[in-house]
C-alpha positions in Angstrom: 18.8 -8.4 -4.5 20.1 -6.2 -2.2 22.3 -8.0 1.7 23.7 -5.2 4.0 26.2 -6.9 6.2 27.8 -5.3 8.8 27.6 -2.0 7.2 29.2 1.1 9.1 29.1 4.6 8.5 31.3 7.1 10.2 32.8 10.7 9.3 35.5 11.9 10.1 34.3 13.7 12.6 33.9 10.6 14.6 29.7 11.1 14.0 28.5 7.5 13.3 25.6 7.3 10.7 25.0 4.1 10.6 26.4 1.3 12.6 26.4 -2.8 11.7 23.7 -2.9 8.7 23.0 -6.0 8.5 19.1 -7.1 6.6 18.5 -8.5 2.7 15.9 -7.1 0.7 14.3 -9.8 -1.7 13.7 -9.9 -5.6 10.6 -7.6 -6.3 10.2 -6.5 -2.7 9.6 -3.2 -1.2 10.8 -2.5 1.6 10.3 0.8 3.4 13.4 2.6 5.7 11.4 4.6 8.2 12.4 6.5 11.1 13.0 10.3 12.7 15.4 13.2 10.8 19.1 11.6 11.3 18.4 8.0 12.0 20.8 6.8 8.8 17.6 5.5 6.4 19.3 8.1 3.8 22.6 7.4 4.2 21.6 3.9 4.5 20.1 4.1 0.9 22.6 6.5 -0.9 25.3 4.0 0.4 23.7 1.3 -2.3 24.5 3.2 -5.3 27.4 4.5 -4.3 26.7 8.5 -3.8 28.0 7.8 -0.2 30.4 5.5 0.6 30.2 2.7 3.4 33.1 2.9 6.2 32.9 -1.1 6.5 31.3 -3.6 5.8 29.7 -4.8 1.9 26.5 -4.2 0.2 25.4 -6.2 -2.7 23.0 -6.0 -5.2 22.3 -9.5 -7.4 25.3 -10.8 -5.7 28.0 -8.2 -6.5 29.8 -6.2 -4.0 28.8 -2.6 -5.3 32.5 -1.3 -4.3 33.6 -3.4 -6.9 31.9 -1.1 -9.5 32.6 1.5 -11.3 30.2 4.4 -9.7 28.8 5.4 -12.7 27.9 2.1 -14.5 26.2 1.4 -11.5 24.0 4.6 -11.3 22.6 3.9 -14.6 20.9 0.3 -13.2 19.8 1.7 -11.0 16.6 4.3 -10.0 16.5 6.7 -8.4 13.6 8.8 -7.1 13.8 12.1 -4.7 11.6 14.3 -3.9 12.6 17.1 -5.4 12.1 14.9 -8.4 15.4 16.6 -9.9 14.1 17.4 -13.4 16.1 19.0 -16.2 14.3 22.6 -16.7 16.1 23.3 -20.2 14.6 19.4 -21.7 11.4 18.5 -22.0 9.6 15.8 -20.1 9.7 12.6 -23.2 13.9 13.9 -23.1 14.6 13.7 -19.4 12.4 10.5 -19.1 14.5 8.9 -22.1 17.9 10.3 -19.9 19.3 7.2 -18.9 18.6 4.9 -21.6 20.4 7.3 -24.1 23.5 7.8 -21.4 23.4 3.7 -22.1 24.1 4.7 -25.9 20.5 3.8 -26.7 19.5 5.3 -30.2 16.8 8.3 -30.2 14.1 6.8 -31.3 14.5 3.5 -29.0 14.8 5.7 -26.0 12.2 7.9 -26.8 9.9 5.4 -27.6 10.3 3.6 -24.3 10.2 7.1 -22.2 6.7 7.6 -24.2 6.1 3.6 -23.2 6.7 4.7 -19.4 5.3 8.1 -19.5 1.3 5.8 -20.3 2.4 3.7 -17.9 2.5 6.6 -15.0 -0.6 7.9 -16.7 0.5 10.6 -18.2 0.0 10.7 -22.5 3.0 11.1 -24.6 1.0 13.1 -26.7 0.2 15.4 -24.4 3.2 15.7 -22.2 5.8 14.8 -23.9 6.5 18.3 -25.6 5.6 20.5 -21.9 8.4 21.4 -19.6 9.1 20.7 -16.3 7.8 23.9 -15.5 4.2 23.5 -17.3 3.6 20.5 -15.4 2.1 20.2 -11.6 3.9 18.5 -8.6 2.2 15.5 -8.5 3.2 15.4 -12.7 6.5 16.0 -12.1 6.5 13.0 -9.3 5.6 10.4 -12.2 8.0 11.7 -14.3 10.7 11.1 -11.7 9.5 7.6 -11.3 9.0 7.1 -15.3 12.6 8.9 -15.8 14.0 5.8 -13.2 11.8 3.1 -14.6 13.1 4.4 -18.0 16.4 1.9 -18.7 14.2 -1.3 -16.7 16.4 -1.1 -13.7 16.0 -3.9 -11.2 16.8 -2.1 -8.4 14.7 1.6 -7.6 15.9 3.9 -4.7 13.2 6.4 -3.4 13.7 8.7 -0.9 11.1 11.3 0.0 8.9 10.7 -2.9 6.0 12.0 -2.5 6.6 13.9 0.3 6.5 17.6 -1.6 3.1 17.6 -2.6 -0.5 17.5 -1.0 -2.2 15.0 1.3 -4.5 14.3 -1.3 -2.2 14.2 -4.6 0.0 12.3 -2.3 -2.4 9.5 -1.5 -2.5 8.6 -5.2 0.4 8.8 -6.2 1.0 6.2 -3.8 -2.0 4.1 -4.9 -0.3 4.5 -9.1 3.0 3.8 -7.6 1.8 0.3 -5.9 -0.6 -0.1 -8.7 2.9 -0.2 -10.7 4.9 -1.8 -8.7 2.6 -4.9 -8.3 3.1 -4.3 -12.6 6.9 -3.9 -12.8 7.8 -5.5 -9.6 11.2 -3.9 -8.7 13.3 -4.2 -5.8 12.4 -1.1 -4.0 14.3 0.5 -0.9 12.1 3.7 0.1 12.6 6.3 2.8 10.5 8.1 4.3 9.4 10.0 7.9 6.0 8.8 8.0 4.8 5.8 9.7 1.1 5.8 7.6 3.3 5.7 4.6 5.8 3.2 5.5 3.0 1.0 7.0 0.6 1.4 3.5 3.4 0.9 1.1 6.1 -1.7 2.2 6.1 -4.9 2.4 8.0 -5.1 5.1 9.2 -1.9 7.1 12.9 -1.1 8.8 12.4 0.7 11.8 15.3 3.1 12.1 16.7 4.1 15.8 20.0 5.6 15.6 22.3 4.5 12.7 20.7 0.8 13.7 17.7 -1.1 12.9 15.1 -1.7 15.7 12.9 -4.2 14.0 12.4 -5.4 10.6 9.4 -6.8 9.8 6.1 -6.9 7.8 4.0 -4.3 8.9 1.4 -5.9 10.7 4.2 -7.3 12.8 5.7 -4.0 13.4 2.5 -2.6 14.7 1.0 -5.6 16.6 4.1 -6.6 18.4 6.6 -3.9 18.5 10.1 -5.7 19.7 11.3 -2.7 22.0 10.3 -0.4 24.0 11.4 2.5 21.4 9.7 1.4 18.4 6.5 0.6 20.5 7.0 4.5 21.5 7.5 4.9 17.6 4.5 3.5 16.5 2.4 5.3 18.4 -0.4 4.1 21.5 -2.6 3.8 18.6 -1.3 1.4 16.3 -3.7 -0.9 16.4 -5.5 1.8 14.3 -3.0 2.4 12.0 -3.1 -2.1 12.0 -6.7 -1.6 10.9 -4.2 -0.1 7.1 -2.7 -3.8 7.3 -5.3 -6.2 7.3 -7.4 -7.6 4.7 -11.2 -8.5 5.1 -11.7 -11.8 4.9 -14.8 -14.1 4.1 -13.9 -15.6 7.9 -14.9 -12.5 9.1 -18.4 -12.1 7.6 -21.8 -12.8 8.8 -24.3 -14.2 7.0 -27.3 -12.3 7.1 -30.8 -13.0 5.6 -31.4 -13.2 1.8 -34.8 -11.8 -0.2 -34.5 -11.5 -4.3 -36.0 -8.8 -6.1 -39.0 -11.2 -7.7 -40.3 -12.4 -4.6 -43.3 -11.5 -3.3 -42.9 -8.4 -0.3 -45.1 -10.2 2.1 -43.2 -13.8 1.6 -39.5 -11.8 2.2 -41.8 -9.9 5.3 -43.1 -13.5 7.1 -39.4 -14.3 6.8 -37.5 -11.7 8.3 -40.4 -11.9 10.7 -39.3 -15.7 11.7 -35.6 -14.7 11.4 -36.6 -11.5 14.0 -34.3 -9.5 11.1 -34.9 -5.5 10.8 -33.4 -6.5 7.0 -32.1 -8.3 4.3 -29.6 -8.1 1.4 -31.0 -8.8 -1.8 -29.1 -10.9 -4.0 -30.1 -11.8 -7.6 -30.2 -16.2 -8.5 -26.6 -15.7 -9.5 -25.9 -14.3 -5.5 -25.0 -10.7 -7.1 -25.5 -7.9 -4.8 -28.4 -5.1 -5.7 -28.9 -3.9 -3.0 -31.2 -4.0 0.3 -34.7 -4.0 2.0 -35.7 -3.2 5.1 -38.4 -5.3 7.1 -40.6 -2.3 8.1 -40.9 -1.5 4.7 -41.8 -5.2 3.6 -44.4 -5.4 6.0 -46.1 -2.1 4.8 -46.5 -3.1 1.5 -48.1 -6.6 2.7 -48.8 -8.3 -0.2 -48.7 -5.4 -2.5 -45.3 -5.8 -4.8 -41.9 -7.2 -5.0 -38.8 -7.2 -2.8 -37.2 -5.4 -6.2 -39.9 -2.8 -5.9 -38.4 -1.8 -2.1 -35.3 -2.2 -2.3 -32.7 -0.1 -1.8 -29.5 1.0 -3.1 -26.1 -0.1 -1.2 -24.1 2.7 -0.5 -21.8 1.2 2.4 -19.4 -1.6 0.5 -15.6 -3.2 0.1 -14.3 -6.4 -1.8 -12.9 -8.8 -0.4 -9.3 -8.1 0.9 -10.2 -4.0 1.3 -8.4 -3.1 4.7 -10.4 -3.2 7.3 -9.5 1.0 7.2 -11.6 1.4 4.2 -14.7 -0.7 5.5 -14.6 1.2 9.0 -14.2 4.3 6.9 -17.1 3.0 4.9 -19.5 2.8 8.4 -18.5 6.2 9.5 -19.3 7.9 5.8 -22.2 6.7 5.9 -23.0 6.0 9.3 -23.8 2.3 8.3 -24.1 -0.5 11.2 -22.5 -3.2 8.5 -21.1 -3.4 5.1 -21.2 -5.1 2.3 -18.4 -7.0 1.4 -18.4 -8.3 -2.1 -15.9 -10.6 -4.7 -16.1 -9.4 -7.7 -20.5 -9.1 -8.5 -20.8 -12.0 -5.5 -22.0 -10.6 -2.7 -19.8 -12.4 0.3 -21.4 -11.2 3.1 -21.3 -8.7 5.6 -19.1 -6.6 8.5 -19.9 -5.5 11.2 -18.1 -3.8 13.7 -18.0 -6.4 16.7 -16.9 -8.8 13.3 -13.9 -5.5 12.4 -12.5 -5.6 15.8 -12.5 -9.7 15.5 -10.4 -9.8 12.4 -8.2 -7.5 13.9 -7.8 -9.3 17.2 -7.3 -12.5 15.0 -5.0 -10.8 12.9 -2.2 -9.2 16.0 -2.6 -12.9 17.3 -1.4 -14.4 14.4 1.1 -12.4 13.9 2.4 -13.2 16.9 1.7 -16.8 16.9 3.5 -17.2 13.9 -0.3 -19.3 12.5 -3.0 -18.1 10.4 -6.0 -16.1 11.6 -8.8 -18.9 11.8 -5.7 -20.8 14.3 -6.0 -18.0 16.7 -8.9 -18.5 19.8 -9.9 -16.3 22.2 -12.5 -15.0 24.8 -15.1 -12.1 23.2 -17.6 -10.1 25.2 -20.2 -12.7 23.9 -18.5 -15.5 25.3 -18.6 -13.8 28.7 
């Protein structure tokens, strides 16, 4: 969808902002451009919609050389979101959102209907917020309006320059989550500029790590964190890149352990005997369909003896995560609940438990798989238990 071919930008004073840039963004892909201030990432993005003209090379959008397209027409078919949002203060939220469709000649009723649809999509009820003015909104709400306005004419390409940088960390994370959910629905081709590596890792299908005017590494978040291509990239992602990788490594069933199982309606004494035979201190409690009800300790079962059932002694499962969630979320649940393991569920179905040892093993397998270009289940390594 977007292709850079040996693109350079040299300013009249001799400053080289971008030097020999070549990369491609696939249709529906979100690519983050990350690097320190002044490295050329914003210049790269602004050359796509010709707010900055390249000195040499070609940029193609949908196979068309942007230098051969009228810049005004080009910009109206490319969504653009900036950190400061740039809403018109004298126009309502609904009219702000309908700006580009109106410029494209849409009838007022159609443009406003599209604006209302997009406001609802980004979580702002048009009946509540449509007639308000930007000054009546919070920073996070204004940012949502900026995203809705960029999407209003249904552009195939979306350019985002530090879109979540002007809000506090809590709102920032919520906006990131909302945009990722939105992207899963609309599947735009997105270039997102950020100086925040955590944001780049969290948002991007692939990451372009910039040095000065050049891309030092272009790959998946896992590849960049697990196998930095250069010393510069290794320094940029930091010595804690293994921890950062927790954010992009998903929990799979191969990483889980299967603990003893008890049923809510079985006698406590029967379950206690089974746990003693297995030398286990606890069991998960599942119904006949395999849905998770909680957990029960061997100690409480032993104390109950022949009195009562497992269901009477079942404790609520506080630490749990869905299958496919990032390892970082599981690690956070362990710390928050001071737990030695977390339950993993697939919908309502219990899938297994993730322990700290299995979490570490999953992370190591992910790094090895990325380096070798194989599946995680094909990676073999020596564990502590093997030594």
